[in-house]
C-alpha positions, -999 to 999 in steps of 0.1 A, spaced: 600 -488 50 569 -494 30 580 -479 -4 572 -508 -27 544 -488 -42 570 -465 -58 577 -493 -84 545 -482 -102 560 -448 -109 547 -413 -103 509 -413 -100 491 -398 -130 472 -366 -129 474 -337 -105 490 -346 -73 496 -324 -43 530 -311 -33 529 -333 -2 522 -364 -24 550 -354 -48 574 -352 -18 563 -385 -4 568 -401 -38 603 -386 -43 613 -399 -8 599 -434 -15 615 -434 -49 649 -426 -36 647 -453 -9 634 -479 -33 660 -472 -60 688 -473 -34 676 -505 -19 673 -522 -53 708 -510 -63 721 -522 -30 707 -557 -35 722 -562 -70 754 -579 -80 780 -557 -98 770 -566 -133 733 -559 -126 741 -528 -107 761 -514 -136 732 -520 -160 708 -501 -138 730 -474 -124 716 -447 -148 680 -455 -138 668 -430 -112 631 -437 -110 618 -468 -93 597 -480 -121 625 -483 -147 649 -506 -129 619 -526 -115 604 -532 -150 639 -539 -165 648 -565 -138 614 -582 -140 615 -584 -178 651 -596 -178 652 -620 -148 616 -625 -138 615 -660 -152 652 -668 -148 662 -696 -125 698 -704 -134 733 -696 -123 744 -663 -110 711 -646 -119 693 -668 -94 714 -655 -66 709 -620 -78 672 -626 -82 669 -640 -46 686 -609 -33 663 -587 -54 632 -605 -42 644 -603 -6 647 -566 -11 612 -565 -25 599 -583 6 617 -559 29 603 -528 10 568 -542 12 567 -555 48 586 -531 70 
């Protein structure tokens, strides 16, 4: 399930229909995996985000440097999901 590249968003410029399809599939898997890893309060804040880049950037900006309380548990789950998306 190597879809971590979808976090960068749709490639710029003209892309083939096949590449567009591959991106859409990777995007759906990525967003679903991220949503699945989040706690309820984080899930609610990202539910409306349907492209991989938006929730990824939001979560990195909001919790990337956080190391406290409930956010740490959520961040660990988030980073575990990141590892799974990259390495399988």
